[in-house]
mmCIF file of the C-alpha atoms, coordinates in Angstrom:
data_MODEL
# 
_entry.id   MODEL 
# 
loop_
_atom_site.group_PDB 
_atom_site.id 
_atom_site.type_symbol 
_atom_site.label_atom_id 
_atom_site.label_alt_id 
_atom_site.label_comp_id 
_atom_site.label_asym_id 
_atom_site.label_entity_id 
_atom_site.label_seq_id 
_atom_site.pdbx_PDB_ins_code 
_atom_site.Cartn_x 
_atom_site.Cartn_y 
_atom_site.Cartn_z 
_atom_site.occupancy 
_atom_site.B_iso_or_equiv 
_atom_site.pdbx_formal_charge 
_atom_site.auth_seq_id 
_atom_site.auth_comp_id 
_atom_site.auth_asym_id 
_atom_site.auth_atom_id 
_atom_site.pdbx_PDB_model_num 
ATOM 1   C CA . MET A 1 1   ? 65.960 34.211 -53.601 1.00 0.00 ? 1   MET A CA 1 
ATOM 2   C CA . ILE A 1 2   ? 64.317 33.747 -50.659 1.00 0.00 ? 2   ILE A CA 1 
ATOM 3   C CA . ILE A 1 3   ? 62.010 31.003 -52.272 1.00 0.00 ? 3   ILE A CA 1 
ATOM 4   C CA . ILE A 1 4   ? 65.236 28.850 -52.953 1.00 0.00 ? 4   ILE A CA 1 
ATOM 5   C CA . LYS A 1 5   ? 67.056 29.577 -49.484 1.00 0.00 ? 5   LYS A CA 1 
ATOM 6   C CA . ASN A 1 6   ? 63.627 27.701 -48.191 1.00 0.00 ? 6   ASN A CA 1 
ATOM 7   C CA . ILE A 1 7   ? 63.587 25.016 -50.795 1.00 0.00 ? 7   ILE A CA 1 
ATOM 8   C CA . LEU A 1 8   ? 67.375 24.264 -49.892 1.00 0.00 ? 8   LEU A CA 1 
ATOM 9   C CA . ILE A 1 9   ? 66.602 24.512 -46.007 1.00 0.00 ? 9   ILE A CA 1 
ATOM 10  C CA . LEU A 1 10  ? 63.508 22.094 -46.252 1.00 0.00 ? 10  LEU A CA 1 
ATOM 11  C CA . SER A 1 11  ? 65.562 19.820 -48.531 1.00 0.00 ? 11  SER A CA 1 
ATOM 12  C CA . LEU A 1 12  ? 68.116 19.867 -45.957 1.00 0.00 ? 12  LEU A CA 1 
ATOM 13  C CA . ALA A 1 13  ? 65.304 19.394 -43.117 1.00 0.00 ? 13  ALA A CA 1 
ATOM 14  C CA . LEU A 1 14  ? 64.332 16.420 -45.348 1.00 0.00 ? 14  LEU A CA 1 
ATOM 15  C CA . VAL A 1 15  ? 67.501 14.515 -45.720 1.00 0.00 ? 15  VAL A CA 1 
ATOM 16  C CA . MET A 1 16  ? 68.352 15.324 -41.964 1.00 0.00 ? 16  MET A CA 1 
ATOM 17  C CA . ALA A 1 17  ? 65.141 13.752 -40.561 1.00 0.00 ? 17  ALA A CA 1 
ATOM 18  C CA . LEU A 1 18  ? 65.225 10.632 -42.844 1.00 0.00 ? 18  LEU A CA 1 
ATOM 19  C CA . ASN A 1 19  ? 68.747 9.984  -41.636 1.00 0.00 ? 19  ASN A CA 1 
ATOM 20  C CA . PHE A 1 20  ? 68.454 11.445 -37.959 1.00 0.00 ? 20  PHE A CA 1 
ATOM 21  C CA . SER A 1 21  ? 65.905 8.504  -37.044 1.00 0.00 ? 21  SER A CA 1 
ATOM 22  C CA . SER A 1 22  ? 67.952 5.527  -37.908 1.00 0.00 ? 22  SER A CA 1 
ATOM 23  C CA . ALA A 1 23  ? 71.054 6.835  -36.334 1.00 0.00 ? 23  ALA A CA 1 
ATOM 24  C CA . LYS A 1 24  ? 69.143 7.741  -33.523 1.00 0.00 ? 24  LYS A CA 1 
ATOM 25  C CA . GLU A 1 25  ? 67.734 4.489  -32.620 1.00 0.00 ? 25  GLU A CA 1 
ATOM 26  C CA . LYS A 1 26  ? 71.493 2.706  -33.500 1.00 0.00 ? 26  LYS A CA 1 
ATOM 27  C CA . LEU A 1 27  ? 72.901 5.460  -30.714 1.00 0.00 ? 27  LEU A CA 1 
ATOM 28  C CA . SER A 1 28  ? 70.316 4.929  -28.382 1.00 0.00 ? 28  SER A CA 1 
ATOM 29  C CA . SER A 1 29  ? 70.815 0.731  -28.582 1.00 0.00 ? 29  SER A CA 1 
ATOM 30  C CA . GLU A 1 30  ? 74.462 1.273  -28.178 1.00 0.00 ? 30  GLU A CA 1 
ATOM 31  C CA . LEU A 1 31  ? 74.837 3.431  -25.167 1.00 0.00 ? 31  LEU A CA 1 
ATOM 32  C CA . PRO A 1 32  ? 73.750 2.841  -21.727 1.00 0.00 ? 32  PRO A CA 1 
ATOM 33  C CA . ASP A 1 33  ? 71.274 5.354  -19.869 1.00 0.00 ? 33  ASP A CA 1 
ATOM 34  C CA . SER A 1 34  ? 72.956 7.921  -18.059 1.00 0.00 ? 34  SER A CA 1 
ATOM 35  C CA . PRO A 1 35  ? 72.543 11.218 -16.450 1.00 0.00 ? 35  PRO A CA 1 
ATOM 36  C CA . GLU A 1 36  ? 75.191 12.811 -19.156 1.00 0.00 ? 36  GLU A CA 1 
ATOM 37  C CA . ILE A 1 37  ? 72.974 11.724 -22.185 1.00 0.00 ? 37  ILE A CA 1 
ATOM 38  C CA . LYS A 1 38  ? 69.972 13.200 -20.950 1.00 0.00 ? 38  LYS A CA 1 
ATOM 39  C CA . GLN A 1 39  ? 71.847 16.863 -20.728 1.00 0.00 ? 39  GLN A CA 1 
ATOM 40  C CA . TYR A 1 40  ? 70.500 17.815 -24.090 1.00 0.00 ? 40  TYR A CA 1 
ATOM 41  C CA . ASN A 1 41  ? 67.175 19.064 -25.974 1.00 0.00 ? 41  ASN A CA 1 
ATOM 42  C CA . SER A 1 42  ? 65.630 16.251 -27.909 1.00 0.00 ? 42  SER A CA 1 
ATOM 43  C CA . VAL A 1 43  ? 62.452 15.746 -29.852 1.00 0.00 ? 43  VAL A CA 1 
ATOM 44  C CA . SER A 1 44  ? 60.782 11.972 -30.570 1.00 0.00 ? 44  SER A CA 1 
ATOM 45  C CA . ASN A 1 45  ? 59.523 10.557 -33.869 1.00 0.00 ? 45  ASN A CA 1 
ATOM 46  C CA . PHE A 1 46  ? 55.894 12.289 -34.651 1.00 0.00 ? 46  PHE A CA 1 
ATOM 47  C CA . TYR A 1 47  ? 53.357 9.771  -34.067 1.00 0.00 ? 47  TYR A CA 1 
ATOM 48  C CA . PRO A 1 48  ? 51.154 8.320  -35.522 1.00 0.00 ? 48  PRO A CA 1 
ATOM 49  C CA . ASN A 1 49  ? 52.988 8.703  -38.972 1.00 0.00 ? 49  ASN A CA 1 
ATOM 50  C CA . PRO A 1 50  ? 51.358 8.442  -42.119 1.00 0.00 ? 50  PRO A CA 1 
ATOM 51  C CA . LEU A 1 51  ? 48.734 10.269 -40.036 1.00 0.00 ? 51  LEU A CA 1 
ATOM 52  C CA . SER A 1 52  ? 45.340 9.028  -41.040 1.00 0.00 ? 52  SER A CA 1 
ATOM 53  C CA . GLN A 1 53  ? 43.427 10.808 -38.606 1.00 0.00 ? 53  GLN A CA 1 
ATOM 54  C CA . ARG A 1 54  ? 43.044 14.561 -37.903 1.00 0.00 ? 54  ARG A CA 1 
ATOM 55  C CA . PHE A 1 55  ? 45.561 14.223 -34.717 1.00 0.00 ? 55  PHE A CA 1 
ATOM 56  C CA . GLY A 1 56  ? 49.242 13.496 -33.956 1.00 0.00 ? 56  GLY A CA 1 
ATOM 57  C CA . LYS A 1 57  ? 51.810 14.524 -31.147 1.00 0.00 ? 57  LYS A CA 1 
ATOM 58  C CA . ILE A 1 58  ? 55.521 14.574 -30.565 1.00 0.00 ? 58  ILE A CA 1 
ATOM 59  C CA . ASP A 1 59  ? 57.616 14.484 -27.584 1.00 0.00 ? 59  ASP A CA 1 
ATOM 60  C CA . ILE A 1 60  ? 59.868 17.506 -27.036 1.00 0.00 ? 60  ILE A CA 1 
ATOM 61  C CA . LEU A 1 61  ? 62.549 17.304 -24.142 1.00 0.00 ? 61  LEU A CA 1 
ATOM 62  C CA . VAL A 1 62  ? 63.954 20.801 -22.929 1.00 0.00 ? 62  VAL A CA 1 
ATOM 63  C CA . HIS A 1 63  ? 67.468 20.832 -21.159 1.00 0.00 ? 63  HIS A CA 1 
ATOM 64  C CA . LYS A 1 64  ? 67.190 24.445 -20.141 1.00 0.00 ? 64  LYS A CA 1 
ATOM 65  C CA . GLU A 1 65  ? 64.473 26.860 -20.387 1.00 0.00 ? 65  GLU A CA 1 
ATOM 66  C CA . ALA A 1 66  ? 64.461 28.026 -23.978 1.00 0.00 ? 66  ALA A CA 1 
ATOM 67  C CA . THR A 1 67  ? 62.340 29.672 -26.886 1.00 0.00 ? 67  THR A CA 1 
ATOM 68  C CA . VAL A 1 68  ? 60.690 26.731 -28.627 1.00 0.00 ? 68  VAL A CA 1 
ATOM 69  C CA . SER A 1 69  ? 59.035 26.986 -31.896 1.00 0.00 ? 69  SER A CA 1 
ATOM 70  C CA . LEU A 1 70  ? 57.253 24.869 -34.483 1.00 0.00 ? 70  LEU A CA 1 
ATOM 71  C CA . ARG A 1 71  ? 56.624 25.527 -37.970 1.00 0.00 ? 71  ARG A CA 1 
ATOM 72  C CA . LEU A 1 72  ? 54.621 23.275 -40.330 1.00 0.00 ? 72  LEU A CA 1 
ATOM 73  C CA . TYR A 1 73  ? 55.473 23.552 -44.154 1.00 0.00 ? 73  TYR A CA 1 
ATOM 74  C CA . ASN A 1 74  ? 53.642 21.591 -47.159 1.00 0.00 ? 74  ASN A CA 1 
ATOM 75  C CA . ILE A 1 75  ? 56.344 19.900 -49.824 1.00 0.00 ? 75  ILE A CA 1 
ATOM 76  C CA . LYS A 1 76  ? 56.477 23.194 -51.818 1.00 0.00 ? 76  LYS A CA 1 
ATOM 77  C CA . THR A 1 77  ? 57.912 24.926 -48.844 1.00 0.00 ? 77  THR A CA 1 
ATOM 78  C CA . LYS A 1 78  ? 54.645 27.084 -48.066 1.00 0.00 ? 78  LYS A CA 1 
ATOM 79  C CA . LEU A 1 79  ? 53.989 27.513 -44.450 1.00 0.00 ? 79  LEU A CA 1 
ATOM 80  C CA . ILE A 1 80  ? 51.072 26.355 -42.868 1.00 0.00 ? 80  ILE A CA 1 
ATOM 81  C CA . SER A 1 81  ? 49.959 28.897 -40.458 1.00 0.00 ? 81  SER A CA 1 
ATOM 82  C CA . SER A 1 82  ? 48.016 27.676 -37.172 1.00 0.00 ? 82  SER A CA 1 
ATOM 83  C CA . SER A 1 83  ? 45.509 30.779 -37.841 1.00 0.00 ? 83  SER A CA 1 
ATOM 84  C CA . CYS A 1 84  ? 44.842 30.365 -41.365 1.00 0.00 ? 84  CYS A CA 1 
ATOM 85  C CA . ASN A 1 85  ? 41.540 29.312 -42.117 1.00 0.00 ? 85  ASN A CA 1 
ATOM 86  C CA . GLY A 1 86  ? 41.649 26.367 -39.279 1.00 0.00 ? 86  GLY A CA 1 
ATOM 87  C CA . GLU A 1 87  ? 44.433 23.971 -41.220 1.00 0.00 ? 87  GLU A CA 1 
ATOM 88  C CA . PHE A 1 88  ? 46.600 23.485 -38.216 1.00 0.00 ? 88  PHE A CA 1 
ATOM 89  C CA . SER A 1 89  ? 46.218 24.040 -34.403 1.00 0.00 ? 89  SER A CA 1 
ATOM 90  C CA . LEU A 1 90  ? 49.071 23.490 -31.736 1.00 0.00 ? 90  LEU A CA 1 
ATOM 91  C CA . LYS A 1 91  ? 48.904 22.847 -28.239 1.00 0.00 ? 91  LYS A CA 1 
ATOM 92  C CA . ILE A 1 92  ? 52.286 22.392 -26.099 1.00 0.00 ? 92  ILE A CA 1 
ATOM 93  C CA . VAL A 1 93  ? 51.480 20.408 -22.724 1.00 0.00 ? 93  VAL A CA 1 
ATOM 94  C CA . GLY A 1 94  ? 53.553 20.194 -19.698 1.00 0.00 ? 94  GLY A CA 1 
ATOM 95  C CA . LYS A 1 95  ? 53.017 19.016 -16.366 1.00 0.00 ? 95  LYS A CA 1 
ATOM 96  C CA . GLU A 1 96  ? 51.973 22.512 -14.956 1.00 0.00 ? 96  GLU A CA 1 
ATOM 97  C CA . LYS A 1 97  ? 50.855 24.551 -17.952 1.00 0.00 ? 97  LYS A CA 1 
ATOM 98  C CA . GLU A 1 98  ? 49.328 24.293 -21.878 1.00 0.00 ? 98  GLU A CA 1 
ATOM 99  C CA . TYR A 1 99  ? 51.089 26.870 -24.396 1.00 0.00 ? 99  TYR A CA 1 
ATOM 100 C CA . THR A 1 100 ? 48.909 27.214 -27.732 1.00 0.00 ? 100 THR A CA 1 
ATOM 101 C CA . SER A 1 101 ? 51.341 29.642 -29.295 1.00 0.00 ? 101 SER A CA 1 
ATOM 102 C CA . ASP A 1 102 ? 53.812 28.297 -32.162 1.00 0.00 ? 102 ASP A CA 1 
ATOM 103 C CA . LYS A 1 103 ? 56.647 30.434 -30.597 1.00 0.00 ? 103 LYS A CA 1 
ATOM 104 C CA . ASN A 1 104 ? 56.996 30.080 -26.568 1.00 0.00 ? 104 ASN A CA 1 
ATOM 105 C CA . ILE A 1 105 ? 59.523 30.504 -23.942 1.00 0.00 ? 105 ILE A CA 1 
ATOM 106 C CA . LEU A 1 106 ? 59.469 26.819 -21.993 1.00 0.00 ? 106 LEU A CA 1 
ATOM 107 C CA . PRO A 1 107 ? 61.311 26.318 -18.874 1.00 0.00 ? 107 PRO A CA 1 
ATOM 108 C CA . LYS A 1 108 ? 62.797 22.902 -18.393 1.00 0.00 ? 108 LYS A CA 1 
ATOM 109 C CA . GLY A 1 109 ? 60.887 19.708 -18.914 1.00 0.00 ? 109 GLY A CA 1 
ATOM 110 C CA . HIS A 1 110 ? 59.265 16.984 -20.722 1.00 0.00 ? 110 HIS A CA 1 
ATOM 111 C CA . TYR A 1 111 ? 56.216 18.567 -23.348 1.00 0.00 ? 111 TYR A CA 1 
ATOM 112 C CA . GLN A 1 112 ? 53.978 16.996 -25.819 1.00 0.00 ? 112 GLN A CA 1 
ATOM 113 C CA . ALA A 1 113 ? 53.064 18.744 -29.001 1.00 0.00 ? 113 ALA A CA 1 
ATOM 114 C CA . GLU A 1 114 ? 49.614 17.992 -30.085 1.00 0.00 ? 114 GLU A CA 1 
ATOM 115 C CA . MET A 1 115 ? 48.531 18.951 -33.432 1.00 0.00 ? 115 MET A CA 1 
ATOM 116 C CA . THR A 1 116 ? 45.434 19.095 -35.281 1.00 0.00 ? 116 THR A CA 1 
ATOM 117 C CA . PHE A 1 117 ? 45.165 19.033 -39.024 1.00 0.00 ? 117 PHE A CA 1 
ATOM 118 C CA . GLY A 1 118 ? 41.946 20.901 -40.059 1.00 0.00 ? 118 GLY A CA 1 
ATOM 119 C CA . SER A 1 119 ? 39.428 19.967 -43.320 1.00 0.00 ? 119 SER A CA 1 
ATOM 120 C CA . GLY A 1 120 ? 41.361 22.551 -45.111 1.00 0.00 ? 120 GLY A CA 1 
ATOM 121 C CA . LEU A 1 121 ? 44.622 20.801 -45.011 1.00 0.00 ? 121 LEU A CA 1 
ATOM 122 C CA . SER A 1 122 ? 44.797 18.373 -48.253 1.00 0.00 ? 122 SER A CA 1 
ATOM 123 C CA . SER A 1 123 ? 46.569 15.021 -47.907 1.00 0.00 ? 123 SER A CA 1 
ATOM 124 C CA . GLY A 1 124 ? 50.196 15.164 -48.448 1.00 0.00 ? 124 GLY A CA 1 
ATOM 125 C CA . THR A 1 125 ? 53.928 15.403 -46.978 1.00 0.00 ? 125 THR A CA 1 
ATOM 126 C CA . TYR A 1 126 ? 54.861 18.122 -44.771 1.00 0.00 ? 126 TYR A CA 1 
ATOM 127 C CA . ILE A 1 127 ? 57.560 18.801 -42.891 1.00 0.00 ? 127 ILE A CA 1 
ATOM 128 C CA . LEU A 1 128 ? 57.775 19.796 -39.113 1.00 0.00 ? 128 LEU A CA 1 
ATOM 129 C CA . ILE A 1 129 ? 60.519 22.235 -38.135 1.00 0.00 ? 129 ILE A CA 1 
ATOM 130 C CA . ILE A 1 130 ? 60.866 22.400 -34.225 1.00 0.00 ? 130 ILE A CA 1 
ATOM 131 C CA . GLU A 1 131 ? 63.732 25.106 -33.003 1.00 0.00 ? 131 GLU A CA 1 
ATOM 132 C CA . ILE A 1 132 ? 64.824 24.606 -29.401 1.00 0.00 ? 132 ILE A CA 1 
ATOM 133 C CA . GLY A 1 133 ? 66.988 27.663 -28.356 1.00 0.00 ? 133 GLY A CA 1 
ATOM 134 C CA . SER A 1 134 ? 69.680 27.377 -31.359 1.00 0.00 ? 134 SER A CA 1 
ATOM 135 C CA . GLU A 1 135 ? 69.023 23.619 -31.939 1.00 0.00 ? 135 GLU A CA 1 
ATOM 136 C CA . VAL A 1 136 ? 66.689 22.636 -35.264 1.00 0.00 ? 136 VAL A CA 1 
ATOM 137 C CA . PHE A 1 137 ? 64.956 19.413 -35.572 1.00 0.00 ? 137 PHE A CA 1 
ATOM 138 C CA . SER A 1 138 ? 63.037 18.291 -37.952 1.00 0.00 ? 138 SER A CA 1 
ATOM 139 C CA . ARG A 1 139 ? 60.254 15.374 -38.954 1.00 0.00 ? 139 ARG A CA 1 
ATOM 140 C CA . LYS A 1 140 ? 58.677 14.416 -42.084 1.00 0.00 ? 140 LYS A CA 1 
ATOM 141 C CA . ILE A 1 141 ? 54.769 14.035 -41.875 1.00 0.00 ? 141 ILE A CA 1 
ATOM 142 C CA . LEU A 1 142 ? 52.721 12.026 -44.305 1.00 0.00 ? 142 LEU A CA 1 
ATOM 143 C CA . TYR A 1 143 ? 49.053 13.372 -44.162 1.00 0.00 ? 143 TYR A CA 1 
ATOM 144 C CA . LYS A 1 144 ? 46.366 10.965 -45.553 1.00 0.00 ? 144 LYS A CA 1 
ATOM 145 C CA . ARG A 1 145 ? 42.683 12.030 -45.564 1.00 0.00 ? 145 ARG A CA 1 
# 
């Protein structure tokens, strides 16, 4: 039952990631820059993607202090742990501090999550789930060794 639930969540996240990036580009090109628009949490696209090296980044904007968590799943819904055989490591960089946990309470601000894929991680499709407070964002990552 839990596996089916995880598959459904990841399937929905994958569909949302594919549809969100094109909708976001269209919306940002149609709306003028104003302070009202920037009052929301946001997550950029993961870059570089596809990832052929072992290092990638994603920008995170936190509107107000919130718990931020990042989780990486393979396409078979297996959670890739940052502590498991050095497959994946994470560092969130802010103006004043670095965070190395996969779940942190971050004050309002702009952050960059830097991810390193270890030699134990095989080529394939991965889904990065980013939670900022009660909002959930997902990004598809293609990793080619």
